N, C-alpha and C positions, 0 to 999 in steps of 0.2 A: 618701126618700134622696136625697141631694144629695153626688154618689161629685167626694173629690177627694184621690183611691189609681192615679190612671193610669201612676205611674212606675212600680209596682207590673205591673198593668195595666191597660191603656184596657177602661172600660166607659161607656157601651154600644157594645158594636160596631157598625157600620152598617149599613145594614139592604140593605146591597147583598153581604155576606160573610154575614150571615145564612140570606141565600137561598142563597147559591154554594153552603155548607153541608149544605144542607138537598136539594139541589137533587144533590148528589154522593153521600149517602146512597143518592137513587133513582136516580139512572143511571149514575153512575159504580162498582160494585159490584160490581165485578173487581181483582183481584193484577195492577196494571200491570205489562209485560215479563213478563207470565209465558208467554201465552198471543196465542194466532191466533184466538178468534172477538172477535163486531166486538164487545159493551162493554170483553172487552178490551182492545183496536185504539185504542176511547176513552177510556176511563180514561188508555190508554198517552201520546195524545197530549194530555188536558190537565194533567194533567201534564211532562210537556215542555215548553206553551204558559205555565206557572207561571214551572214554572226558563227561562223565555225572558226573560220576564215579570220578574222579580229580574233578573238577567244587564242586558235594558238600563234597568232601573229604576239601580241602582248602577255603570254603563258600565262591566263587570268585559268580556271579553276573548270567552268565548260562553256560551252556556246551562250547556258542560261544569265551567264554575269556580264553579257554583252548587252547592252541597253541604245539603242542609236534611236536620235535626237534630231530636230534640226538644226541646233547646230553644241560648240561648243560654252558656250550664252548657257542654252540652256538646258546643259549637262550640269551646268553647274551653279544654278538657280535651284533645281529639284535634289539637290544635294541641303544648297545651305536652309528652304524653303522646309524637305522632307525632315531632316533628317537634325535643326536645333529648335530649343523652347526654351521659353520665357525665361529669365534669369541666364542660362547660358553666357558663356563667355569663345571666345576663337580667340587668334592665332593671327595671323599677316605676317608677311615679306613688305616690307617698304618700295617692292620694285609690283606690287599686284597688276590689273590692269583693272578696267571699269565694270569690268563681270563680273569680278566677287568684289566691286568696293560700292557699286550700286544695289546692289541687290542687301549690302550684310549694312548698309546707312537706309533701307527702306527696313529690314527687320531691327535697328533700336523703339521703333519705335512699339517691334515688342518681347520689348524691353533683354536682347541679348545685345552680349558690348564683345568689346575685341580690342587687341593693343598689335602695334601695327612692330613688331623685327626689322631691325635691321643687319643684312644682306652687307657682310666685309667680304666686297670678291677682292679675291684672293690667299683669301683665310678661313677657310673653312670652320677649323675650332674662333674661330671668332659669328662667327656664323652659327656657330650650331651654341654657345652662350648666348646671344642675348635671345634666344626664342627659351633656354629655359631661363630666363631667367623673365621671359612675358606670358612664363604659366603662371596660374594662376588656382584653388583650390576646383572651380566653376571653368573652368577649361576643359569640353568634351568637343574644342574638333581646331584641327590645324587647317589652316587652303593657304596654299603656292603654292606660287607658281614655278616651272621649273626650268624656266631659265627669261630674262627679261624679254620683251618685242618691240625695247626700242635703244635697249644696247649690248644685246646681243649671252649679260651675264648669266653664266647656268647657277639654281639655289643646289645646292649639295641634298635633295627630297627626299635620298635612301637612307643619310645619319638621322635628320630634322622626321625621318616616323620611327626609325631607333626608337631615338630618344624622347619624343611622343609617345609613344607605345612602353612606354615604361613608366608614366604618366598615366596610366589607360586613358590616354585621347587616340582622339582615329587621325586619317591625316586624309587631306582630301588636295591631288594635286590637280592642276592648270598647265594640261602637255599641249596648250595647246601650238606653240616652240621649240616643242621639241620630242612630240610622234614623231616620228619619221626619221630625227635622226639620231634620238637618245635610245637605244635599248633598252628595252622597258620591259619588266617578268616581274607580273605580279606577282608571284608565290616571292621569288625571293625578295624585291623590294620594301614587303610587308603591308605598300601600298591601301587606299582602303577603296578609294573613289576612286577612280582615273577621268577627268573631262578631256574627251584629242577634240579636237576640229577635225571632219575629214576635210579637206578644201587648205585645208595648207600643206603640208608633211607628206600628209597621206593620198595628195596628189591629186584625191575624191574630189566629185564634184561640191560647189553650194549648194547653203541647204541641209547641208547632212553633217554629225557630230554625233562622238559617243561618250557611253559612259559603263562604265565600268564593275564591275563588283566585285572587287575581294570574298564578300560574302552575301552571297545570295537568294540564304533565307531571309535575314537582315532586313526590317520593313521599312522604307523609306514611306512620306508621308508625297505624296502627288501630286501637282502643280494639275492634271487635269485625268477627268476621270469618264470614260465613256466605253463604246465597243471596241470592244478589244475583240470580238469571236468564238468566245467560252464564254462558260455557265453562264450563257443568257437571260436566261430563266433568274437568276439573282440578279437584285440591282444594289449589293456592294461591287463596287471596285475587286474585281483578283487580286488573292495578296498572295501569287504565284508570281517570279520574274521569269521572263520579261514582259511578261504582258500586263503585268500589273500597270510596267510607265509607259507604254505605245498602245494606246487609244487612238484610234481613227485608223483611217489607212494610211497606213509607209509609202515610203516612198521609195520603191522601188524602184524606178531609176537610176534614185542617184544613191541608193543602197549596195543596187548591180558596181556605180561608174565605181562608190567607192573599195569598196570586196577589189575590182581589179585595181587600181588608186597605193592599197595595200598592199594583191600585189607585184607590182613593179619598186614600189620596193624595200620588197622581202626578199625579192631579185636581187638586183646588186647591193642588196648593205644598207643599214643606217649607218651605222662608222661611218665605209665607204664614203653614202653621201655626204655625212659634216665633217668627212676628212677630207674631201674634196670642195666641197661650197668654201672652208678656211681657210686655206688655199688661196682663193680668189680672191677671199677678200684681205687676205691679209699681203701679196699682192699690194691694190687698192689704199691697204693701210703704209705701205708702202709714201709707194704712189704720191696722195697725197698731204703725205706728212712733211717732204719736201714743196708744200705749194707754204708760202707765206703767208693767207690769208682764210688759212680752212684751219679751221679746228676744231679736234678729235677729242674726246671725252673717253677713250679706253687706251688702253694698252692696242698693243696688236693680236688678232683673237686667236691665240694660242689655244689649244689639245688639253685639260677639259675643262674648261674654267669658261668657252663660250660657247654660244653657237653659233652659226654664223649673219650676223646681223651687228650694223655698223651706222652706228649715226655720227653728222660733222655738222657744222653748221660752215657760214662764211662772216667772216667781224664784222660783229652790223649792221648785216641780211641779213631782216627774219624769215625767215625756214622756206612760206609759202614762197617768197618772190625768188625762192633759187628755185624750187620746184618748177612753177612758170617758167622760169628757162630754162631746163633744163625737160620739159617736155616739149620747147618749142625747135630743140635742137631731135625729141622721137624718141627721149629718154625717159621712162616710168618711174619714177618714185616717192616716195609716201616722205607729206610734212606736214609736220604742225606735233602737237603731242599728239597722237596715234590713240588718240584711250586711254591713256596712262599717265595719269597726273600728276602720285604719287612717285614713279619715279625722275621724271622728268623736277620734279618736286628737290633729289637726291643727288642728281648731276646738276641743277644749276643750272636747269634749263622749263624754267617754266612758265615765260615770260617767253621767249623764241622762237620755243619744239625745236625739232632734229628734223633731218636733214636725214632718210633713215635707207642704208643698199641693200638689199638681201636678193641674193641671189639664187637661183633652184638648174637642179643636174642640166637644164639644156641652157644655163649659159658658158659664154667665152670666153677666156683670158681681156680677148681682140674689144668686148663690150664694156672692161673696167676702165682702157684703153679710153674708148669712145668719152667714156663718162670724165676722165678726165683729160679731154681734151675740148669737149665744152666747159668744164667747169675752167677752162686757164684762160676763154676769150669770156670770162665776167669781167667787164664795164659799170660802173659806177656810175 
Protein backbone atom coordinates (compact mmCIF):
# COMPACT_ATOMS: atom_id res chain seq x y z
CA UNK A 1 0.00 0.00 0.00
CA UNK A 2 1.13 3.54 -0.80
CA UNK A 3 0.06 5.55 2.23
CA UNK A 4 -0.60 9.26 1.56
CA UNK A 5 -2.96 10.07 4.44
CA UNK A 6 -0.39 11.35 6.92
CA UNK A 7 -2.39 14.46 7.82
CA UNK A 8 -4.85 12.11 9.50
CA UNK A 9 -2.22 9.88 11.10
CA UNK A 10 1.39 9.30 10.12
CA UNK A 11 2.14 5.76 9.04
CA UNK A 12 4.33 3.83 9.36
CA UNK A 13 5.68 4.88 12.72
CA UNK A 14 9.45 5.10 13.16
CA UNK A 15 11.13 1.98 14.44
CA UNK A 16 12.11 3.78 17.64
CA UNK A 17 8.45 4.51 18.42
CA UNK A 18 7.46 0.88 17.96
CA UNK A 19 10.36 -0.38 20.05
CA UNK A 20 9.70 2.12 22.83
CA UNK A 21 6.04 1.17 23.10
CA UNK A 22 6.94 -2.51 23.29
CA UNK A 23 9.49 -1.76 25.99
CA UNK A 24 6.88 0.24 27.89
CA UNK A 25 4.58 -2.78 28.05
CA UNK A 26 7.43 -4.93 29.33
CA UNK A 27 9.36 -2.63 31.66
CA UNK A 28 7.01 0.23 32.62
CA UNK A 29 3.84 -1.59 33.63
CA UNK A 30 3.18 0.26 36.91
CA UNK A 31 0.84 3.19 37.42
CA UNK A 32 3.06 6.31 37.51
CA UNK A 33 3.02 8.50 40.58
CA UNK A 34 0.95 6.10 42.65
CA UNK A 35 3.47 4.00 44.61
CA UNK A 36 7.05 3.81 45.81
CA UNK A 37 8.29 0.45 44.52
CA UNK A 38 10.92 0.20 41.83
CA UNK A 39 8.89 -0.28 38.66
CA UNK A 40 6.51 2.50 39.64
CA UNK A 41 9.39 4.90 40.26
CA UNK A 42 10.96 3.97 36.93
CA UNK A 43 7.67 4.49 35.13
CA UNK A 44 7.14 7.84 36.83
CA UNK A 45 10.62 8.96 35.77
CA UNK A 46 10.07 7.79 32.18
CA UNK A 47 6.85 9.82 31.91
CA UNK A 48 8.59 12.85 33.41
CA UNK A 49 11.42 12.49 30.90
CA UNK A 50 8.87 12.62 28.07
CA UNK A 51 7.27 15.68 29.63
CA UNK A 52 10.65 17.39 29.80
CA UNK A 53 11.47 16.38 26.23
CA UNK A 54 8.22 17.94 24.97
CA UNK A 55 8.83 21.11 26.99
CA UNK A 56 12.31 21.46 25.52
CA UNK A 57 11.11 20.71 21.98
CA UNK A 58 8.39 23.37 22.09
CA UNK A 59 10.32 25.90 24.17
CA UNK A 60 7.91 25.80 27.11
CA UNK A 61 9.00 27.34 30.42
CA UNK A 62 9.17 23.92 32.10
CA UNK A 63 7.88 20.34 32.14
CA UNK A 64 4.96 21.34 34.36
CA UNK A 65 3.59 23.24 31.35
CA UNK A 66 3.11 20.01 29.38
CA UNK A 67 -0.26 18.32 29.85
CA UNK A 68 -0.72 14.88 28.32
CA UNK A 69 -4.13 14.52 26.69
CA UNK A 70 -5.76 11.71 24.68
CA UNK A 71 -6.01 13.93 21.59
CA UNK A 72 -5.58 17.41 20.20
CA UNK A 73 -9.38 17.61 20.18
CA UNK A 74 -9.56 17.09 23.93
CA UNK A 75 -6.80 19.65 24.47
CA UNK A 76 -8.83 22.20 22.48
CA UNK A 77 -11.97 21.35 24.43
CA UNK A 78 -10.10 21.80 27.69
CA UNK A 79 -9.03 25.31 26.69
CA UNK A 80 -12.40 26.36 25.27
CA UNK A 81 -14.48 25.00 28.12
CA UNK A 82 -11.95 25.78 30.81
CA UNK A 83 -11.07 29.37 29.87
CA UNK A 84 -14.35 30.88 28.66
CA UNK A 85 -17.25 32.26 30.68
CA UNK A 86 -20.77 33.37 29.71
CA UNK A 87 -20.61 36.63 27.77
CA UNK A 88 -17.13 36.00 26.39
CA UNK A 89 -16.39 36.43 22.69
CA UNK A 90 -13.98 34.35 20.61
CA UNK A 91 -12.32 35.00 17.24
CA UNK A 92 -11.51 32.06 14.95
CA UNK A 93 -10.20 31.74 11.40
CA UNK A 94 -12.24 30.55 8.44
CA UNK A 95 -10.04 27.44 8.16
CA UNK A 96 -10.89 25.85 11.49
CA UNK A 97 -11.45 22.15 12.05
CA UNK A 98 -14.57 20.83 13.79
CA UNK A 99 -12.37 20.18 16.83
CA UNK A 100 -12.74 23.94 17.34
CA UNK A 101 -16.09 24.70 15.74
CA UNK A 102 -18.20 22.02 17.40
CA UNK A 103 -17.16 22.91 20.96
CA UNK A 104 -17.73 26.58 20.17
CA UNK A 105 -21.17 25.83 18.78
CA UNK A 106 -21.99 23.88 21.93
CA UNK A 107 -20.77 26.79 24.05
CA UNK A 108 -23.23 29.15 22.38
CA UNK A 109 -25.80 27.63 24.74
CA UNK A 110 -23.76 29.10 27.60
CA UNK A 111 -23.80 32.62 26.17
CA UNK A 112 -20.43 32.49 24.39
CA UNK A 113 -20.21 34.03 20.92
CA UNK A 114 -17.66 33.90 18.15
CA UNK A 115 -16.65 35.72 14.97
CA UNK A 116 -14.96 34.13 11.96
CA UNK A 117 -12.01 36.09 10.54
CA UNK A 118 -10.98 35.63 6.91
CA UNK A 119 -7.53 34.24 6.12
CA UNK A 120 -6.07 35.63 2.87
CA UNK A 121 -3.52 33.13 1.54
CA UNK A 122 -0.26 34.82 0.65
CA UNK A 123 -1.22 38.13 2.30
CA UNK A 124 -0.54 38.06 6.01
CA UNK A 125 -1.26 41.78 6.37
CA UNK A 126 -4.81 41.28 5.09
CA UNK A 127 -5.26 38.30 7.40
CA UNK A 128 -4.05 40.31 10.35
CA UNK A 129 -6.43 43.16 9.54
CA UNK A 130 -9.36 40.71 9.37
CA UNK A 131 -8.55 39.51 12.87
CA UNK A 132 -8.19 43.07 14.09
CA UNK A 133 -11.63 43.95 12.74
CA UNK A 134 -13.14 40.90 14.46
CA UNK A 135 -12.03 41.95 17.96
CA UNK A 136 -14.61 43.48 20.25
CA UNK A 137 -14.85 44.64 23.86
CA UNK A 138 -15.82 41.15 25.05
CA UNK A 139 -13.19 39.25 23.06
CA UNK A 140 -11.30 36.99 25.45
CA UNK A 141 -9.72 34.37 23.21
CA UNK A 142 -8.43 33.76 19.69
CA UNK A 143 -8.51 30.13 18.57
CA UNK A 144 -6.57 29.63 15.38
CA UNK A 145 -5.25 26.72 13.37
CA UNK A 146 -1.58 26.82 12.49
CA UNK A 147 -2.33 25.40 9.04
CA UNK A 148 -5.36 24.09 7.19
CA UNK A 149 -5.79 20.33 7.30
CA UNK A 150 -7.52 20.50 3.89
CA UNK A 151 -5.47 22.90 1.77
CA UNK A 152 -2.21 23.24 3.71
CA UNK A 153 -2.58 27.03 3.95
CA UNK A 154 -0.47 28.41 6.79
CA UNK A 155 -1.86 31.05 9.13
CA UNK A 156 0.45 33.73 10.61
CA UNK A 157 -0.21 32.66 14.20
CA UNK A 158 2.74 34.51 15.72
CA UNK A 159 1.65 37.84 14.24
CA UNK A 160 -1.94 37.15 15.27
CA UNK A 161 -0.71 36.37 18.79
CA UNK A 162 1.21 39.65 18.99
CA UNK A 163 -1.88 41.52 17.78
CA UNK A 164 -4.19 39.77 20.23
CA UNK A 165 -1.92 40.53 23.17
CA UNK A 166 -2.14 44.24 22.32
CA UNK A 167 -5.85 43.91 23.09
CA UNK A 168 -5.31 41.77 26.18
CA UNK A 169 -6.64 38.69 24.38
CA UNK A 170 -5.16 35.22 24.88
CA UNK A 171 -4.41 32.89 21.98
CA UNK A 172 -4.95 29.16 21.59
CA UNK A 173 -3.28 27.55 18.57
CA UNK A 174 -4.42 24.29 17.01
CA UNK A 175 -1.09 22.84 15.89
CA UNK A 176 -2.48 19.50 14.69
CA UNK A 177 -1.04 20.21 11.22
CA UNK A 178 1.93 22.27 12.37
CA UNK A 179 3.67 20.45 15.20
CA UNK A 180 6.63 18.55 13.80
CA UNK A 181 6.69 20.60 10.60
CA UNK A 182 6.92 24.19 11.84
CA UNK A 183 9.40 25.10 14.61
CA UNK A 184 7.42 26.30 17.63
CA UNK A 185 8.96 28.10 20.61
CA UNK A 186 6.36 28.96 23.23
CA UNK A 187 8.44 31.63 24.88
CA UNK A 188 9.22 33.46 21.65
CA UNK A 189 5.85 33.06 19.93
CA UNK A 190 3.79 34.24 22.90
CA UNK A 191 1.18 31.51 22.26
CA UNK A 192 -0.79 31.02 25.46
CA UNK A 193 -2.21 27.55 24.75
CA UNK A 194 -0.66 25.15 22.24
CA UNK A 195 -2.70 22.07 21.29
CA UNK A 196 -0.95 19.25 19.45
CA UNK A 197 -1.85 15.85 18.04
CA UNK A 198 0.70 13.24 18.99
CA UNK A 199 -0.10 10.87 16.13
CA UNK A 200 0.47 13.20 13.17
CA UNK A 201 3.64 15.22 12.54
CA UNK A 202 5.12 14.15 15.87
CA UNK A 203 5.04 10.49 14.75
CA UNK A 204 3.61 9.19 18.03
CA UNK A 205 0.79 6.68 18.41
CA UNK A 206 -2.92 7.37 18.13
CA UNK A 207 -4.64 8.31 21.39
CA UNK A 208 -1.98 10.87 22.35
CA UNK A 209 -2.04 14.65 22.41
CA UNK A 210 -0.55 17.62 24.20
CA UNK A 211 -1.74 20.86 25.70
CA UNK A 212 1.18 23.15 26.47
CA UNK A 213 0.64 26.17 28.70
CA UNK A 214 2.70 29.34 28.59
CA UNK A 215 1.67 30.18 32.16
CA UNK A 216 1.08 26.93 34.12
CA UNK A 217 0.02 28.83 37.23
CA UNK A 218 -3.09 30.06 35.41
CA UNK A 219 -6.06 27.90 36.40
CA UNK A 220 -8.31 26.54 33.67
CA UNK A 221 -11.56 24.84 34.50
CA UNK A 222 -11.32 21.06 34.28
CA UNK A 223 -13.08 18.62 31.97
CA UNK A 224 -12.37 15.61 34.18
CA UNK A 225 -11.80 15.29 37.91
CA UNK A 226 -10.49 12.26 39.76
CA UNK A 227 -7.44 10.53 41.15
CA UNK A 228 -4.08 12.11 40.44
CA UNK A 229 -1.92 10.29 42.99
CA UNK A 230 -1.50 13.54 44.93
CA UNK A 231 -3.41 15.23 47.80
CA UNK A 232 -5.74 12.23 48.04
CA UNK A 233 -7.27 13.39 51.34
CA UNK A 234 -8.63 16.53 49.61
CA UNK A 235 -11.82 15.95 47.59
CA UNK A 236 -11.15 19.05 45.50
CA UNK A 237 -9.16 18.75 42.30
CA UNK A 238 -5.51 19.86 42.70
CA UNK A 239 -4.70 23.34 41.47
CA UNK A 240 -1.18 22.63 40.28
CA UNK A 241 -0.33 21.72 36.71
CA UNK A 242 0.03 19.12 35.32
CA UNK A 243 -1.83 17.02 37.92
CA UNK A 244 -4.92 19.26 37.75
CA UNK A 245 -5.55 18.20 34.15
CA UNK A 246 -4.44 14.55 34.16
CA UNK A 247 -6.89 12.60 36.31
CA UNK A 248 -6.84 8.82 36.06
CA UNK A 249 -4.20 6.46 34.78
CA UNK A 250 -2.02 7.91 32.05
CA UNK A 251 -1.49 6.16 28.71
CA UNK A 252 2.10 5.24 29.52
CA UNK A 253 2.89 3.24 26.35
CA UNK A 254 1.37 6.03 24.26
CA UNK A 255 3.22 8.80 26.10
CA UNK A 256 6.57 7.02 25.86
CA UNK A 257 5.87 6.33 22.18
CA UNK A 258 5.09 10.00 21.70
CA UNK A 259 8.37 10.89 23.37
CA UNK A 260 10.20 8.64 20.91
CA UNK A 261 8.32 10.31 18.04
CA UNK A 262 9.32 13.77 19.23
CA UNK A 263 12.93 12.62 19.46
CA UNK A 264 12.70 11.28 15.89
CA UNK A 265 11.46 14.67 14.67
CA UNK A 266 14.00 16.56 16.79
CA UNK A 267 16.90 14.65 15.25
CA UNK A 268 15.72 15.26 11.69
CA UNK A 269 14.54 18.80 12.33
CA UNK A 270 11.02 20.12 11.59
CA UNK A 271 12.30 22.57 8.97
CA UNK A 272 14.04 19.83 7.06
CA UNK A 273 11.02 17.52 7.24
CA UNK A 274 8.69 20.25 6.01
CA UNK A 275 11.04 21.30 3.22
CA UNK A 276 11.46 17.76 1.91
CA UNK A 277 7.75 16.97 2.05
CA UNK A 278 6.87 20.23 0.29
CA UNK A 279 9.34 19.33 -2.43
CA UNK A 280 7.47 16.06 -3.01
CA UNK A 281 4.14 17.89 -3.17
CA UNK A 282 5.46 20.52 -5.57
CA UNK A 283 6.48 17.71 -7.86
CA UNK A 284 3.00 16.21 -7.57
CA UNK A 285 1.34 19.61 -8.09
CA UNK A 286 3.38 20.14 -11.24
CA UNK A 287 2.38 16.80 -12.70
CA UNK A 288 -1.30 17.12 -11.75
CA UNK A 289 -1.49 20.65 -13.16
CA UNK A 290 -0.72 19.23 -16.60
CA UNK A 291 -3.68 16.84 -16.45
CA UNK A 292 -6.74 18.52 -17.91
CA UNK A 293 -9.28 16.64 -15.80
CA UNK A 294 -7.63 17.55 -12.48
CA UNK A 295 -8.68 20.65 -10.56
CA UNK A 296 -6.24 22.13 -8.05
CA UNK A 297 -7.31 24.71 -5.48
CA UNK A 298 -4.02 26.27 -4.41
CA UNK A 299 -0.81 27.30 -6.15
CA UNK A 300 2.28 25.14 -5.90
CA UNK A 301 2.95 24.76 -2.15
CA UNK A 302 5.91 26.97 -1.33
CA UNK A 303 7.47 27.94 1.98
CA UNK A 304 6.47 29.73 4.14
CA UNK A 305 2.87 29.79 2.93
CA UNK A 306 2.01 26.09 3.09
CA UNK A 307 2.51 22.89 5.01
CA UNK A 308 2.69 19.60 3.07
CA UNK A 309 -1.02 19.07 2.34
CA UNK A 310 -2.51 19.16 -1.16
CA UNK A 311 -6.17 18.86 -2.21
CA UNK A 312 -7.54 18.23 -5.68
CA UNK A 313 -10.57 16.84 -7.51
CA UNK A 314 -11.38 15.30 -10.83
CA UNK A 315 -13.82 17.56 -12.65
CA UNK A 316 -17.40 16.51 -12.06
CA UNK A 317 -16.48 13.49 -9.90
CA UNK A 318 -17.29 13.22 -6.16
CA UNK A 319 -14.07 12.99 -4.18
CA UNK A 320 -15.19 9.75 -2.51
CA UNK A 321 -15.39 7.99 -5.88
CA UNK A 322 -11.84 9.07 -6.65
CA UNK A 323 -10.72 7.80 -3.25
CA UNK A 324 -12.31 4.41 -3.90
CA UNK A 325 -10.62 4.23 -7.31
CA UNK A 326 -7.23 5.04 -5.80
CA UNK A 327 -7.73 2.55 -2.97
CA UNK A 328 -8.38 -0.23 -5.48
CA UNK A 329 -5.00 0.64 -6.94
CA UNK A 330 -3.32 0.35 -3.56
CA UNK A 331 -3.10 4.09 -2.83
CA UNK A 332 -4.51 5.45 0.44
CA UNK A 333 -5.69 9.08 0.52
CA UNK A 334 -8.37 10.97 2.43
CA UNK A 335 -11.53 12.16 0.68
CA UNK A 336 -14.60 14.14 1.70
CA UNK A 337 -14.83 17.13 4.01
CA UNK A 338 -11.98 16.19 6.40
CA UNK A 339 -14.04 17.43 9.39
CA UNK A 340 -13.45 21.02 8.24
CA UNK A 341 -16.55 22.43 6.49
CA UNK A 342 -15.42 26.04 7.02
CA UNK A 343 -12.34 25.48 4.88
CA UNK A 344 -14.39 23.80 2.14
CA UNK A 345 -16.92 26.61 2.15
CA UNK A 346 -14.05 29.07 1.74
CA UNK A 347 -12.62 27.29 -1.33
CA UNK A 348 -15.96 26.26 -2.85
CA UNK A 349 -15.68 22.51 -2.25
CA UNK A 350 -18.38 22.04 0.38
CA UNK A 351 -20.54 19.92 -1.95
CA UNK A 352 -17.81 17.76 -3.45
CA UNK A 353 -15.16 17.57 -0.74
CA UNK A 354 -11.61 17.04 -1.95
CA UNK A 355 -9.06 14.31 -2.49
CA UNK A 356 -6.28 15.07 -0.01
CA UNK A 357 -2.68 13.97 -0.36
CA UNK A 358 -0.28 14.33 2.56
CA UNK A 359 3.20 12.75 2.55
CA UNK A 360 5.52 11.87 5.41
CA UNK A 361 9.27 11.44 5.78
CA UNK A 362 8.83 7.91 4.44
CA UNK A 363 7.08 8.98 1.20
CA UNK A 364 9.08 8.56 -1.99
CA UNK A 365 8.95 10.43 -5.28
CA UNK A 366 7.93 7.13 -6.86
CA UNK A 367 4.79 7.17 -4.71
CA UNK A 368 3.77 10.44 -6.33
CA UNK A 369 4.42 8.95 -9.76
CA UNK A 370 2.20 5.99 -8.89
CA UNK A 371 -0.60 8.35 -7.85
CA UNK A 372 -0.39 10.30 -11.10
CA UNK A 373 -0.30 7.08 -13.13
CA UNK A 374 -3.38 5.74 -11.37
CA UNK A 375 -5.29 8.99 -11.99
CA UNK A 376 -4.32 8.87 -15.66
CA UNK A 377 -6.20 5.56 -15.88
CA UNK A 378 -9.47 7.09 -14.69
CA UNK A 379 -12.35 6.46 -17.05
CA UNK A 380 -15.91 7.70 -16.69
